Each structure stands twice: as structure tokens, then as C-alpha cells.
PASEBA-1860 file (N, C-alpha, C; in nm, 3 decimals):
! residues 229
1> XXXXXXXX> 2.281/1.214/0.414/2.363/1.336/0.421/2.458/1.338/0.301 ~ 2.467/1.451/0.234/2.557/1.464/0.120/2.702/1.461/0.167 ~ 2.790/1.412/0.079/2.930/1.397/0.117/2.993/1.528/0.160 ~ 2.951/1.642/0.099/3.015/1.770/0.129/2.967/1.828/0.262 ~ 2.864/1.765/0.321/2.819/1.810/0.452/2.877/1.727/0.566 ~ 2.948/1.620/0.530/3.007/1.535/0.633/3.131/1.601/0.693 ~ 3.151/1.579/0.820/3.271/1.630/0.886/3.383/1.530/0.866 ~ 3.493/1.575/0.809/3.608/1.488/0.786/3.717/1.518/0.888
9> XXXXXXXX> 3.762/1.416/0.956/3.867/1.433/1.056/3.996/1.375/1.001 ~ 4.095/1.460/0.982/4.223/1.414/0.928/4.310/1.360/1.042 ~ 4.348/1.235/1.032/4.437/1.176/1.133/4.575/1.159/1.073 ~ 4.676/1.198/1.148/4.813/1.189/1.100/4.862/1.046/1.119 ~ 4.939/1.000/1.023/4.988/0.864/1.021/5.085/0.835/1.136 ~ 5.069/0.718/1.200/5.162/0.672/1.303/5.289/0.621/1.235 ~ 5.405/0.652/1.293/5.533/0.610/1.237/5.606/0.517/1.333 ~ 5.712/0.451/1.282/5.781/0.347/1.357/5.932/0.359/1.339
17> XXXXXXXX> 6.005/0.330/1.447/6.151/0.338/1.446/6.206/0.212/1.511 ~ 6.294/0.140/1.442/6.353/0.018/1.496/6.493/0.040/1.549 ~ 6.521/-0.016/1.668/6.654/-0.003/1.728/6.676/-0.121/1.823 ~ 6.773/-0.110/1.914/6.800/-0.218/2.010/6.771/-0.169/2.152 ~ 6.761/-0.265/2.246/6.731/-0.229/2.384/6.847/-0.156/2.451 ~ 6.961/-0.148/2.384/7.070/-0.064/2.434/7.023/0.079/2.456 ~ 6.924/0.119/2.376/6.877/0.258/2.380/6.750/0.275/2.463 ~ 6.711/0.169/2.535/6.584/0.173/2.607/6.577/0.289/2.706
25> XXXXXXXX> 6.676/0.300/2.794/6.671/0.402/2.899/6.671/0.543/2.843 ~ 6.757/0.568/2.743/6.765/0.704/2.689/6.636/0.741/2.616 ~ 6.578/0.648/2.541/6.454/0.679/2.470/6.339/0.695/2.568 ~ 6.337/0.613/2.672/6.233/0.626/2.774/6.242/0.761/2.845 ~ 6.367/0.807/2.871/6.386/0.930/2.948/6.374/1.057/2.863 ~ 6.433/1.056/2.744/6.437/1.180/2.664/6.382/1.165/2.523 ~ 6.341/1.045/2.485/6.286/1.023/2.352/6.395/0.994/2.250 ~ 6.355/0.986/2.124/6.450/0.964/2.015/6.529/1.090/1.989
33> XXXXXXXX> 6.661/1.077/1.981/6.750/1.191/1.962/6.816/1.180/1.824 ~ 6.817/1.289/1.745/6.883/1.284/1.614/7.028/1.240/1.627 ~ 7.072/1.154/1.536/7.205/1.096/1.548/7.251/1.047/1.411 ~ 7.383/1.031/1.397/7.440/0.961/1.283/7.486/0.827/1.338 ~ 7.402/0.727/1.330/7.429/0.600/1.395/7.514/0.506/1.311 ~ 7.536/0.387/1.368/7.617/0.287/1.298/7.557/0.245/1.165 ~ 7.424/0.239/1.160/7.357/0.197/1.037/7.392/0.291/0.922 ~ 7.389/0.421/0.949/7.421/0.519/0.845/7.568/0.511/0.808
41> XXXXXXXX> 7.655/0.508/0.908/7.799/0.503/0.881/7.838/0.375/0.809 ~ 7.785/0.261/0.857/7.819/0.132/0.795/7.775/0.127/0.649 ~ 7.662/0.191/0.619/7.604/0.180/0.486/7.660/0.279/0.385 ~ 7.705/0.397/0.431/7.734/0.503/0.336/7.873/0.566/0.344 ~ 7.942/0.553/0.456/8.071/0.620/0.471/8.170/0.577/0.363 ~ 8.172/0.446/0.333/8.265/0.395/0.232/8.239/0.452/0.095 ~ 8.111/0.468/0.058/8.077/0.523/-0.073/8.124/0.668/-0.085 ~ 8.105/0.744/0.021/8.149/0.884/0.019/8.301/0.892/0.009
49> XXXXXXXX> 8.370/0.810/0.088/8.516/0.809/0.086/8.568/0.773/-0.053 ~ 8.507/0.672/-0.116/8.549/0.630/-0.250/8.527/0.739/-0.353 ~ 8.428/0.826/-0.328/8.397/0.933/-0.422/8.476/1.060/-0.391 ~ 8.555/1.056/-0.285/8.635/1.174/-0.250/8.553/1.285/-0.188 ~ 8.437/1.249/-0.129/8.348/1.347/-0.068/8.347/1.326/0.083 ~ 8.357/1.436/0.159/8.355/1.425/0.305/8.221/1.370/0.352 ~ 8.228/1.272/0.441/8.106/1.213/0.494/8.069/1.285/0.623 ~ 7.975/1.378/0.613/7.936/1.459/0.728/7.785/1.481/0.725
57> XXXXXXXX> 7.707/1.373/0.739/7.561/1.385/0.728/7.499/1.454/0.849 ~ 7.383/1.511/0.828/7.308/1.575/0.935/7.249/1.470/1.028 ~ 7.264/1.484/1.160/7.201/1.389/1.253/7.048/1.392/1.238 ~ 6.988/1.275/1.229/6.844/1.265/1.206/6.782/1.156/1.292 ~ 6.652/1.166/1.309/6.570/1.055/1.357/6.500/0.998/1.234 ~ 6.511/0.867/1.215/6.451/0.801/1.099/6.326/0.726/1.141 ~ 6.231/0.717/1.049/6.107/0.643/1.078/6.047/0.592/0.948 ~ 5.951/0.504/0.964/5.878/0.451/0.849/5.732/0.436/0.888
65> XXXXXXXX> 5.647/0.412/0.789/5.506/0.394/0.819/5.471/0.246/0.819 ~ 5.345/0.215/0.845/5.301/0.076/0.860/5.320/-0.004/0.731 ~ 5.309/0.064/0.617/5.324/-0.006/0.489/5.467/-0.055/0.467 ~ 5.563/0.009/0.533/5.704/-0.027/0.515/5.767/-0.066/0.648 ~ 5.694/-0.138/0.732/5.746/-0.179/0.862/5.872/-0.264/0.851 ~ 5.891/-0.330/0.737/6.012/-0.409/0.717/6.138/-0.323/0.732 ~ 6.128/-0.195/0.697/6.243/-0.105/0.711/6.280/-0.087/0.858 ~ 6.179/-0.078/0.945/6.207/-0.065/1.088/6.273/-0.192/1.141
73> XXXXXXXX> 6.230/-0.309/1.089/6.291/-0.435/1.130/6.435/-0.444/1.080 ~ 6.461/-0.392/0.960/6.598/-0.390/0.907/6.688/-0.305/0.996 ~ 6.640/-0.186/1.033/6.719/-0.099/1.122/6.740/-0.164/1.258 ~ 6.636/-0.231/1.308/6.646/-0.302/1.436/6.750/-0.413/1.429 ~ 6.749/-0.488/1.319/6.844/-0.598/1.302/6.987/-0.545/1.301 ~ 7.009/-0.434/1.231/7.143/-0.375/1.228/7.187/-0.331/1.367 ~ 7.095/-0.270/1.443/7.127/-0.223/1.578/7.159/-0.341/1.671 ~ 7.083/-0.448/1.660/7.107/-0.567/1.742/7.238/-0.633/1.702
81> XXXXXXXX> 7.269/-0.636/1.571/7.396/-0.693/1.525/7.513/-0.619/1.587 ~ 7.507/-0.486/1.587/7.614/-0.407/1.649/7.620/-0.428/1.800 ~ 7.505/-0.441/1.862/7.501/-0.462/2.007/7.564/-0.595/2.045 ~ 7.538/-0.701/1.967/7.586/-0.835/1.999/7.720/-0.869/1.935 ~ 7.771/-0.778/1.849/7.895/-0.807/1.780/7.880/-0.916/1.676 ~ 7.763/-0.922/1.614/7.735/-1.023/1.511/7.729/-0.958/1.373 ~ 7.739/-1.041/1.269/7.712/-0.993/1.136/7.560/-0.982/1.119 ~ 7.520/-0.894/1.029/7.377/-0.868/1.011/7.298/-0.997/0.988
89> XXXXXXXX> 7.346/-1.081/0.896/7.270/-1.200/0.859/7.281/-1.313/0.961 ~ 7.362/-1.291/1.066/7.371/-1.391/1.173/7.275/-1.361/1.288 ~ 7.205/-1.248/1.280/7.109/-1.212/1.384/6.982/-1.297/1.365 ~ 6.947/-1.372/1.468/6.830/-1.460/1.460/6.704/-1.386/1.506 ~ 6.590/-1.444/1.476/6.465/-1.384/1.523/6.459/-1.386/1.676 ~ 6.523/-1.486/1.738/6.528/-1.489/1.884/6.612/-1.374/1.938 ~ 6.721/-1.338/1.867/6.801/-1.221/1.904/6.716/-1.095/1.899 ~ 6.636/-1.083/1.791/6.551/-0.965/1.777/6.447/-0.958/1.888
97> XXXXXXXX> 6.391/-1.074/1.921/6.291/-1.077/2.027/6.351/-1.034/2.160 ~ 6.473/-1.078/2.189/6.536/-1.050/2.319/6.603/-0.912/2.326 ~ 6.652/-0.862/2.212/6.733/-0.740/2.215/6.682/-0.628/2.124 ~ 6.579/-0.657/2.045/6.526/-0.554/1.957/6.425/-0.464/2.027 ~ 6.396/-0.349/1.966/6.300/-0.256/2.025/6.234/-0.176/1.913 ~ 6.103/-0.162/1.922/6.027/-0.083/1.825/5.969/0.037/1.897 ~ 5.991/0.155/1.840/5.937/0.278/1.897/5.821/0.325/1.808 ~ 5.705/0.343/1.868/5.585/0.385/1.796/5.562/0.534/1.821
105> XXXXXXXX> 5.558/0.610/1.713/5.544/0.756/1.722/5.404/0.792/1.675 ~ 5.315/0.813/1.771/5.176/0.844/1.739/5.165/0.975/1.661 ~ 5.087/0.973/1.554/5.068/1.089/1.468/5.201/1.149/1.426 ~ 5.301/1.061/1.407/5.436/1.108/1.375/5.447/1.183/1.244 ~ 5.355/1.158/1.153/5.360/1.224/1.023/5.355/1.377/1.037 ~ 5.300/1.423/1.149/5.289/1.566/1.173/5.422/1.629/1.212 ~ 5.520/1.544/1.253/5.647/1.596/1.303/5.766/1.559/1.215 ~ 5.743/1.478/1.114/5.851/1.433/1.026/5.832/1.487/0.885
113> XXXXXXXX> 5.943/1.502/0.816/5.938/1.526/0.673/5.944/1.390/0.602 ~ 5.896/1.387/0.480/5.904/1.263/0.403/5.970/1.292/0.268 ~ 6.073/1.214/0.236/6.136/1.230/0.106/6.044/1.174/-0.001 ~ 6.012/1.252/-0.103/5.919/1.204/-0.206/5.981/1.096/-0.293 ~ 5.894/1.018/-0.356/5.941/0.921/-0.454/5.995/0.994/-0.575 ~ 6.093/0.936/-0.641/6.155/0.999/-0.757/6.066/0.988/-0.881 ~ 6.074/1.088/-0.968/5.996/1.084/-1.092/6.052/0.980/-1.188 ~ 6.185/0.965/-1.189/6.249/0.869/-1.278/6.264/0.735/-1.205
121> XXXXXXXX> 6.152/0.662/-1.192/6.154/0.541/-1.110/6.142/0.584/-0.964 ~ 6.086/0.499/-0.879/6.058/0.542/-0.742/6.183/0.575/-0.663 ~ 6.299/0.516/-0.703/6.422/0.543/-0.631/6.515/0.637/-0.707 ~ 6.494/0.653/-0.837/6.579/0.743/-0.914/6.726/0.709/-0.899 ~ 6.808/0.811/-0.873/6.952/0.792/-0.858/6.993/0.794/-0.711 ~ 6.898/0.756/-0.623/6.925/0.766/-0.479/7.052/0.693/-0.438 ~ 7.072/0.570/-0.486/7.186/0.491/-0.441/7.319/0.545/-0.494 ~ 7.315/0.633/-0.593/7.439/0.689/-0.645/7.470/0.827/-0.590
129> XXXXXXXX> 7.389/0.873/-0.496/7.410/1.008/-0.443/7.523/1.010/-0.339 ~ 7.616/1.101/-0.357/7.721/1.122/-0.256/7.744/1.273/-0.240 ~ 7.636/1.347/-0.246/7.650/1.493/-0.241/7.537/1.558/-0.160 ~ 7.481/1.486/-0.062/7.377/1.548/0.018/7.397/1.516/0.165 ~ 7.324/1.587/0.251/7.340/1.571/0.395/7.248/1.464/0.454 ~ 7.168/1.401/0.369/7.077/1.298/0.415/7.100/1.168/0.337 ~ 7.219/1.110/0.344/7.251/0.994/0.259/7.168/0.870/0.287 ~ 7.117/0.855/0.409/7.043/0.733/0.443/6.893/0.748/0.426
137> XXXXXXXX> 6.849/0.866/0.385/6.706/0.889/0.367/6.667/0.843/0.227 ~ 6.601/0.727/0.221/6.558/0.674/0.092/6.429/0.743/0.048 ~ 6.403/0.745/-0.082/6.272/0.795/-0.127/6.160/0.720/-0.056 ~ 6.067/0.796/0.001/5.957/0.737/0.077/5.981/0.732/0.226 ~ 6.105/0.758/0.271/6.137/0.755/0.414/6.092/0.882/0.485 ~ 6.069/0.868/0.616/6.039/0.982/0.702/6.165/1.016/0.783 ~ 6.187/1.145/0.805/6.304/1.186/0.882/6.278/1.318/0.952 ~ 6.352/1.341/1.061/6.336/1.464/1.138/6.470/1.505/1.199
145> XXXXXXXX> 6.497/1.634/1.199/6.617/1.687/1.265/6.590/1.718/1.412 ~ 6.468/1.693/1.457/6.429/1.720/1.595/6.407/1.590/1.671 ~ 6.423/1.595/1.802/6.395/1.480/1.886/6.247/1.447/1.885 ~ 6.213/1.320/1.912/6.074/1.276/1.907/6.044/1.180/2.022 ~ 5.925/1.193/2.079/5.881/1.099/2.182/5.812/0.980/2.116 ~ 5.808/0.869/2.189/5.741/0.751/2.133/5.712/0.646/2.237 ~ 5.623/0.555/2.202/5.588/0.442/2.287/5.679/0.325/2.252 ~ 5.731/0.256/2.354/5.829/0.149/2.333/5.761/0.012/2.339
153> XXXXXXXX> 5.797/-0.073/2.242/5.754/-0.212/2.243/5.878/-0.301/2.239 ~ 5.882/-0.403/2.326/5.991/-0.501/2.327/5.932/-0.640/2.349 ~ 6.014/-0.742/2.330/5.976/-0.879/2.362/5.852/-0.928/2.289 ~ 5.768/-1.003/2.360/5.651/-1.066/2.298/5.553/-0.965/2.242 ~ 5.534/-0.853/2.310/5.441/-0.751/2.259/5.489/-0.696/2.125 ~ 5.619/-0.675/2.113/5.675/-0.627/1.986/5.657/-0.731/1.877 ~ 5.689/-0.856/1.909/5.675/-0.966/1.811/5.530/-0.979/1.767 ~ 5.436/-0.976/1.861/5.294/-0.988/1.828/5.250/-0.875/1.735
161> XXXXXXXX> 5.296/-0.755/1.762/5.259/-0.640/1.679/5.315/-0.656/1.538 ~ 5.443/-0.690/1.527/5.505/-0.705/1.395/5.445/-0.821/1.317 ~ 5.412/-0.930/1.387/5.349/-1.044/1.321/5.212/-1.005/1.268 ~ 5.137/-0.929/1.346/5.003/-0.886/1.305/5.008/-0.808/1.175 ~ 5.117/-0.736/1.154/5.128/-0.652/1.035/5.223/-0.712/0.930 ~ 5.253/-0.840/0.945/5.329/-0.911/0.843/5.475/-0.871/0.832 ~ 5.533/-0.818/0.939/5.671/-0.771/0.933/5.765/-0.856/1.019 ~ 5.719/-0.972/1.066/5.803/-1.057/1.151/5.815/-1.195/1.089
169> XXXXXXXX> 5.936/-1.243/1.079/5.960/-1.376/1.024/6.049/-1.454/1.121 ~ 6.000/-1.570/1.166/6.081/-1.658/1.250/6.181/-1.735/1.164 ~ 6.298/-1.768/1.222/6.387/-1.863/1.158/6.313/-1.996/1.147 ~ 6.355/-2.079/1.052/6.284/-2.205/1.026/6.271/-2.291/1.151 ~ 6.380/-2.309/1.225/6.375/-2.397/1.344/6.296/-2.332/1.456 ~ 6.306/-2.201/1.470/6.230/-2.133/1.574/6.081/-2.139/1.542 ~ 6.049/-2.126/1.412/5.909/-2.134/1.370/5.854/-2.274/1.398 ~ 5.938/-2.376/1.378/5.898/-2.514/1.405/5.864/-2.530/1.555
177> XXXXXXXX> 5.947/-2.471/1.641/5.922/-2.479/1.785/5.792/-2.408/1.822 ~ 5.769/-2.291/1.759/5.646/-2.217/1.786/5.524/-2.297/1.743 ~ 5.532/-2.360/1.626/5.422/-2.443/1.576/5.395/-2.559/1.671 ~ 5.502/-2.624/1.715/5.489/-2.737/1.807/5.416/-2.696/1.935 ~ 5.455/-2.582/1.990/5.393/-2.533/2.113/5.245/-2.502/2.093 ~ 5.212/-2.433/1.984/5.073/-2.398/1.956/4.987/-2.522/1.938 ~ 5.038/-2.619/1.859/4.961/-2.739/1.829/4.935/-2.821/1.955 ~ 5.039/-2.836/2.039/5.023/-2.914/2.162/4.921/-2.849/2.254
185> XXXXXXXX> 4.933/-2.717/2.273/4.840/-2.648/2.362/4.696/-2.661/2.312 ~ 4.678/-2.650/2.182/4.544/-2.657/2.126/4.483/-2.796/2.141 ~ 4.557/-2.898/2.102/4.499/-3.032/2.099/4.488/-3.097/2.236 ~ 4.572/-3.057/2.331/4.559/-3.110/2.468/4.428/-3.062/2.530 ~ 4.384/-2.942/2.493/4.257/-2.891/2.546/4.141/-2.978/2.499 ~ 4.157/-3.036/2.380/4.051/-3.122/2.326/4.038/-3.252/2.405 ~ 4.153/-3.311/2.440/4.153/-3.442/2.507/4.264/-3.447/2.613 ~ 4.245/-3.380/2.726/4.351/-3.375/2.828/4.389/-3.512/2.883
193> XXXXXXXX> 4.298/-3.609/2.873/4.327/-3.742/2.923/4.426/-3.817/2.833 ~ 4.449/-3.767/2.711/4.543/-3.831/2.617/4.669/-3.744/2.600 ~ 4.706/-3.672/2.702/4.813/-3.574/2.694/4.941/-3.632/2.635 ~ 4.995/-3.738/2.693/5.123/-3.793/2.647/5.116/-3.843/2.503 ~ 5.006/-3.906/2.470/4.988/-3.958/2.333/4.982/-3.843/2.233 ~ 4.911/-3.737/2.268/4.897/-3.622/2.178/5.031/-3.553/2.157 ~ 5.105/-3.534/2.265/5.235/-3.468/2.254/5.327/-3.546/2.161 ~ 5.332/-3.678/2.180/5.419/-3.762/2.097/5.376/-3.758/1.950
201> XXXXXXXX> 5.246/-3.766/1.926/5.195/-3.763/1.789/5.229/-3.631/1.719 ~ 5.207/-3.520/1.790/5.235/-3.389/1.731/5.384/-3.370/1.707 ~ 5.467/-3.411/1.801/5.612/-3.400/1.782/5.656/-3.474/1.657 ~ 5.606/-3.594/1.639/5.642/-3.672/1.520/5.599/-3.603/1.392 ~ 5.477/-3.550/1.391/5.426/-3.484/1.271/5.504/-3.357/1.240 ~ 5.525/-3.272/1.341/5.593/-3.144/1.319/5.739/-3.167/1.277 ~ 5.805/-3.262/1.339/5.946/-3.288/1.307/5.964/-3.341/1.165 ~ 5.858/-3.394/1.106/5.868/-3.450/0.971/5.813/-3.354/0.864
209> XXXXXXXX> 5.772/-3.234/0.904/5.727/-3.135/0.807/5.847/-3.068/0.740 ~ 5.833/-3.033/0.613/5.935/-2.951/0.547/5.923/-2.808/0.599 ~ 6.024/-2.724/0.572/6.017/-2.584/0.615/5.896/-2.514/0.555 ~ 5.865/-2.544/0.430/5.749/-2.483/0.365/5.620/-2.526/0.433 ~ 5.612/-2.654/0.468/5.492/-2.704/0.537/5.480/-2.645/0.677 ~ 5.594/-2.622/0.743/5.591/-2.558/0.874/5.531/-2.418/0.862 ~ 5.574/-2.344/0.761/5.519/-2.210/0.739/5.368/-2.216/0.716 ~ 5.324/-2.310/0.635/5.182/-2.323/0.605/5.101/-2.356/0.730
217> XXXXXXXX> 5.150/-2.452/0.808/5.080/-2.491/0.929/5.082/-2.380/1.035 ~ 5.193/-2.308/1.040/5.202/-2.198/1.136/5.097/-2.092/1.107 ~ 5.084/-2.056/0.979/4.984/-1.957/0.940/4.844/-2.007/0.973 ~ 4.821/-2.137/0.951/4.690/-2.193/0.979/4.658/-2.186/1.129 ~ 4.755/-2.225/1.213/4.732/-2.224/1.357/4.724/-2.083/1.412 ~ 4.791/-1.990/1.348/4.785/-1.851/1.393/4.649/-1.789/1.363 ~ 4.577/-1.848/1.267/4.445/-1.799/1.235/4.338/-1.868/1.318 ~ 4.270/-1.959/1.260/4.159/-2.028/1.328/4.204/-2.158/1.393
225> XXXXX> 4.322/-2.206/1.365/4.380/-2.330/1.417/4.325/-2.451/1.341 ~ 4.403/-2.501/1.250/4.365/-2.620/1.175/4.404/-2.747/1.250 ~ 4.342/-2.857/1.216/4.372/-2.985/1.278/4.509/-3.034/1.231 ~ 4.590/-3.081/1.325/4.718/-3.139/1.292/4.726/-3.286/1.335 ~ 4.653/-3.321/1.440/4.655/-3.458/1.491/4.557/-3.543/1.411
END
């Protein structure tokens, strides 16, 4: 069949929004509601004030696509930091697992606008702007002035999804614990009669790995599972 006779089905891109479980009930009941949240105020109010410009941005729902899932994790981290009263960089991956939330907006591209990349470099003068109603909308970001429905992911399901798409990073010690658990479960299945010996051997090996080696072994076990014992 010639290419021009084929039926092409256009599918709209799925989008993602990161926040905290503080918003679970409201998002479950009414969906994502346009807002000027802490992330926007924390990031931009000071710049506007220093420039002598009133900070009065339009309430929006923000989203990103799968290629930029890290942005959703950044927004989630900020929301969890505010929820727990922590500084941004003090939020651990365990905090994100327990208090973070990812909202999946199916075919969201059909309901959001996207700010185009700048001609003068992909970001242009975005960071120097203090004269628009969308200060937190970076080039390449999706945004909407309307409310949006979405599917909610939390806990292990959220972590598994973000890990699958390369957007989840464990803290070094938490990653070490995860590696230890995976290795023990795998190798005990091989020789259940040597359970205590296997556990002790794996603990010794994992505890003596460098952080870089832990990352390498974790990736290996997450794939096909390499031998550690």
C-alpha cells in the first residue's frame, strides 16, 4: 500500500503535572484548578518586585510532556517542600514517594497551549522577563487557563512510572537499601537453603560498594539482574 493511501491517526500527547498529596482530594473531586501557587510566587515574585513591576500573574495549570518529566518532578519537589516545611534540597526521594503526586492528563496536548522555543537560543530572554502574565511558563512548557481532569499516581506506582521513564533518582543511601533488597530477594530464590549465608554475603558486598558502584549495580538489577554473590 502506498504511503498516501494509509490512514493516519493523530494522537494527542499525554501531559504530566507534579504536586503533593495535599491536593489529592481536590484534584480527585474537581480536577486541576488554575492557580498562582507557591512555586510561581517563590520563583518570580522577588524578581518582579526588584524591577518595580506588580506581580499579578494569570492563574494557570502547568504541565510537561514525557520528554521533560524532570520538570514535573521539580514542581512536585517544591510542593512537597512547602507541605513539609523543608528547604527544596532537603526533600528526599522517600519524601517524594510518601508525599508526592503525579497527575497524568491523557491527550492533554489538545487542551493546553505550549510556549514555543525562542529563536534566539531555546530560552531567549525568558529569565529576564518581568512584563508578562505568564512568568513561570518557560519556553517549551504547556499551560492552560482552564481546569483539567487527570489520572492520579502516588507511592510505588508513581515511583515505578517515573523510574521507567528515567525521571526518578533515589538518594544514595536509599538506593543502597533498594539494591540490597533486590539482590537478597533474587539470590535467595536461587538457594533458599543458604538464606542466612546469602543475606550476610550480600550485605557485606553492598555496604562496601561506592555510590557510583551502587548506581551501576542498581541499574543492572533493575534490568535483567546481574550476579552479585
